[in-house]
C-alpha positions in Angstrom: -24.0 62.4 -25.6 -23.3 60.2 -22.6 -20.0 58.9 -24.0 -18.9 62.5 -24.4 -19.8 63.3 -20.8 -17.8 60.4 -19.6 -14.8 61.5 -21.7 -15.0 65.0 -20.3 -15.3 63.6 -16.7 -12.3 61.3 -17.3 -10.2 64.3 -18.5 -11.1 66.2 -15.3 -10.1 63.3 -13.2 -6.8 62.9 -15.1 -5.9 66.6 -14.8 -6.7 66.5 -11.0 -4.2 63.7 -10.3 -6.7 61.7 -8.2 -5.6 58.2 -7.2 -7.5 55.1 -8.2 -7.7 51.6 -6.8 -11.1 51.4 -5.0 -13.1 49.6 -7.7 -11.4 51.2 -10.7 -7.8 51.6 -11.8 -8.2 54.3 -14.4 -9.9 57.6 -15.1 -12.3 56.4 -17.8 -13.8 53.6 -15.8 -14.2 55.9 -12.8 -15.8 58.5 -14.9 -18.2 56.0 -16.4 -19.0 54.8 -12.8 -19.9 58.3 -11.6 -21.8 59.2 -14.8 -23.9 56.0 -14.8 -24.6 56.4 -11.0 -25.8 60.0 -11.6 -28.1 58.7 -14.3 -29.4 55.9 -12.0 -28.2 53.3 -14.5 -26.6 49.9 -13.7 -22.9 50.2 -13.4 -22.4 47.4 -16.0 -24.3 49.4 -18.6 -22.4 49.8 -21.9 -22.1 53.6 -22.6 -22.0 52.9 -26.3 -25.6 51.5 -26.0 -26.7 54.9 -24.8 -25.2 56.8 -27.7 -28.4 58.7 -28.7 -29.0 59.9 -25.1 -27.7 63.0 -23.5 -27.6 64.3 -19.9 -30.3 66.8 -19.0 -29.2 69.9 -17.1 -30.0 68.5 -13.7 -28.0 65.3 -14.4 -25.1 67.3 -15.8 -25.1 69.5 -12.7 -25.2 66.4 -10.4 -22.3 64.8 -12.2 -20.3 68.0 -12.0 -20.9 68.3 -8.3 -19.9 64.7 -7.8 -16.7 65.1 -9.7 -15.8 68.2 -7.8 -16.3 66.3 -4.5 -14.2 63.5 -5.8 -11.4 65.8 -6.7 -11.5 68.2 -3.8 -12.2 65.7 -1.0 -9.8 62.9 -2.4 -12.2 60.3 -1.1 -12.9 57.0 -3.0 -15.9 57.3 -5.3 -17.6 54.5 -3.3 -17.8 56.7 -0.3 -19.5 59.4 -2.3 -22.0 57.0 -4.0 -22.3 54.8 -0.9 -22.0 51.8 -3.2 -19.2 49.5 -4.4 -19.1 46.4 -6.5 -16.9 43.4 -6.1 -16.9 40.8 -8.9 -20.4 42.0 -9.9 -21.9 41.9 -6.4 -23.1 45.3 -5.0 -22.3 46.4 -1.4 -23.1 49.3 0.7 -20.1 51.2 2.0 -19.3 54.3 4.0 -16.3 55.7 5.9 -16.7 53.3 8.7 -15.1 50.5 6.7 -12.6 50.1 3.9 -14.0 49.9 0.3 -14.6 46.2 -0.8 -11.7 45.1 -3.0 -10.2 42.0 -1.5 -8.1 39.9 -3.8 -9.5 36.8 -2.1 -12.8 37.3 -4.0 -11.4 35.9 -7.2 -10.2 32.5 -6.0 -13.3 32.2 -3.9 -15.7 32.8 -6.8 -13.7 30.9 -9.3 -14.0 27.7 -7.3 -10.4 27.3 -6.3 -11.4 26.9 -2.6 -14.3 24.5 -3.0 -12.1 21.4 -2.2 -11.7 22.6 1.4 -15.4 22.5 2.2 -17.5 19.4 2.9 -20.3 18.6 0.5 -22.8 19.1 3.2 -22.6 21.9 5.7 -19.3 23.4 6.6 -18.1 26.4 8.6 -16.3 29.4 7.2 -14.6 32.2 9.1 -14.1 35.6 7.6 -11.5 37.2 9.9 -11.2 41.0 9.7 -14.5 41.1 7.8 -14.7 44.9 7.5 -17.7 45.7 5.3 -18.7 42.0 5.2 -18.1 41.6 1.5 -16.1 38.3 1.7 -18.6 36.8 4.2 -21.4 37.7 1.8 -19.6 36.3 -1.2 -18.8 33.1 0.7 -22.4 32.6 1.7 -23.5 33.2 -1.9 -20.9 30.9 -3.4 -21.6 28.1 -0.9 -25.3 27.9 0.0 -24.6 25.0 2.4 -22.1 26.8 4.7 -22.5 28.9 7.8 -20.2 32.0 8.0 -18.8 33.7 11.1 -17.5 37.2 10.3 -15.2 38.8 12.9 -13.9 42.4 13.2 -12.5 44.5 16.0 -14.5 47.5 14.8 -18.1 47.9 15.9 -18.4 50.6 13.2 -17.3 48.2 10.4 -19.6 45.5 11.7 -22.5 47.9 11.4 -21.7 48.3 7.7 -21.3 44.5 7.4 -24.8 44.1 9.0 -26.2 46.4 6.3 -24.7 44.1 3.6 -25.8 41.0 5.3 -29.4 42.2 5.3 -29.1 43.6 1.7 -28.4 40.1 0.5 -30.8 38.3 2.8 -28.2 36.4 4.7 -29.1 37.1 8.3 -29.6 33.4 9.1 -26.3 32.3 7.7 -23.8 35.0 8.6 -23.0 35.7 12.3 -21.2 38.9 13.1 -18.7 38.9 16.0 -16.9 41.8 17.5 -13.5 40.6 18.5 -9.8 41.5 18.5 -8.7 38.8 16.2 -9.6 35.4 17.6 -10.0 36.4 21.2 -13.8 36.2 21.4 -13.8 32.6 20.1 -14.2 29.8 22.6 -11.3 27.3 22.6 -12.1 24.4 20.2 -15.5 25.7 19.3 -16.4 26.4 16.6 -13.9 24.8 14.4 -13.7 26.0 10.8 -13.1 24.3 7.5 -12.0 27.4 5.7 -10.7 30.7 7.0 -10.6 33.8 4.9 -8.5 36.7 6.2 -7.8 40.1 4.6 -6.0 41.7 7.6 -4.3 45.0 8.1 -1.0 44.4 6.4 0.4 47.7 5.1 3.8 48.4 6.4 4.6 51.7 8.2 6.6 53.2 5.4 3.9 52.5 2.8 1.2 53.8 5.2 3.1 57.1 5.3 3.1 57.3 1.5 -0.5 56.5 0.9 -2.5 59.0 -1.3 -5.5 60.8 0.2 -8.0 58.2 -1.1 -6.4 55.5 1.1 -6.0 57.8 4.0 -9.7 58.4 3.9 -10.2 54.8 4.9 -10.0 53.6 8.5 -6.3 53.2 9.3 -7.2 50.4 11.7 -8.1 48.2 8.7 -4.9 49.0 6.8 -1.9 49.5 9.1 0.1 46.4 9.9 3.0 47.8 11.8 6.6 48.2 10.9 6.7 45.3 8.4 3.0 44.8 8.0 2.9 41.6 10.0 1.7 42.7 13.4 -1.7 41.2 13.1 -0.6 38.1 11.2 2.1 36.9 13.7 -0.2 36.1 16.6 -3.0 35.0 14.3 -0.9 32.3 12.7 0.1 31.0 16.1 -3.4 30.8 17.5 -5.5 29.8 14.4 -4.9 26.0 14.3 -6.9 25.6 17.5 -9.9 26.9 15.6 -9.5 24.8 12.4 -10.8 21.3 11.6 -8.3 18.8 10.4 -7.7 19.4 6.7 -8.8 23.0 7.0 -7.1 25.9 5.2 -6.4 29.6 5.7 -6.6 31.9 2.7 -4.6 35.1 3.5 -4.2 38.3 1.6 -1.0 40.2 2.1 -1.0 42.6 -0.9 2.5 43.8 -1.7 4.0 42.5 1.5 5.4 39.2 0.2 9.0 40.1 0.9 8.1 41.0 4.5 5.9 37.9 4.9 8.7 35.6 3.7 11.2 37.3 5.9 8.9 36.9 8.9 7.7 33.3 8.2 10.3 31.9 5.8 9.9 28.2 6.8 6.2 28.3 6.1 5.3 26.4 2.9 2.5 28.4 1.3 0.5 27.8 -1.8 0.5 31.2 -3.7 -2.9 31.8 -5.4 -2.0 35.1 -7.0 0.9 37.5 -7.3 1.8 41.2 -7.5 0.9 41.3 -11.2 -2.7 40.7 -10.1 -2.6 43.6 -7.7 -1.1 41.8 -4.7 -0.5 38.4 -3.2 -2.9 35.8 -1.8 -1.7 32.6 -0.2 -3.1 29.4 1.2 -1.9 27.5 4.3 -3.3 24.2 5.5 -3.7 23.5 9.2 -1.1 20.7 9.0 1.5 23.2 7.7 0.7 25.8 10.4 1.1 23.1 13.0 4.4 22.0 11.5 5.7 25.6 11.4 4.6 26.3 14.9 6.3 23.2 16.3 9.5 24.2 14.5 9.4 27.6 16.2 9.3 25.7 19.5 6.3 27.9 20.7 2.8 27.2 22.0 -0.2 29.4 21.0 0.2 31.4 24.2 3.9 31.9 23.9 
């Protein structure tokens, strides 16, 4: 029985002490993912609907081999299957980029950000795009917009290109290799909405990450001593690339205390909190300009 195979796989994962957080947060869901993948079934299949079915010997061997790799290599399951899902949308992934899991996906897909885009057209920037998942979700959610997707890593952009092609969005997503905003020309283009899931893990937390997270590119995770190394210069420079009325949606995970210590006067709209798995905030251009003026610094200072 397939449910019994999932239960046995979940027990193996539990005993092994693997860490979750790359698409699942518990042993049963991860075991179901790996079992269904070995069977070539959609990952949203209800195992109970397969009750009369059993794994044949080849399928059972394939599942056991996959479980052994998951346990011994301590890699996210997505790296082993070369596929991850974010809010029901499939993405290719490998070790060149982190596994799709951005907390920005929820407010994006639930329509919370629609008000910051014009009814016709519109420009969206996905800064630190990695695997390209947020750029793809934005293009799917808003068929009228054009999306620029920036990353410092050529390897990550190669993965993003695969996902752009997989979803047929070559004409609407432009991939740009850049260290932050450096490759963008002053004043052009100007964006209506900026999505940013930057490296924000502080150095102490980086040192304590389990193997599954250490298997991901550190460049996409490590944010320096307080996690804010990328965010500081980005907040200073970003207003020059935003239209009036534009907004930044920024993921900072569990770094809210460090964010507030670094940028206390900023008046942010918090879209989620740690109970949802981490924090996401929204900052409008006007607030960024007010904060920057209060610091008494120009973008190049």
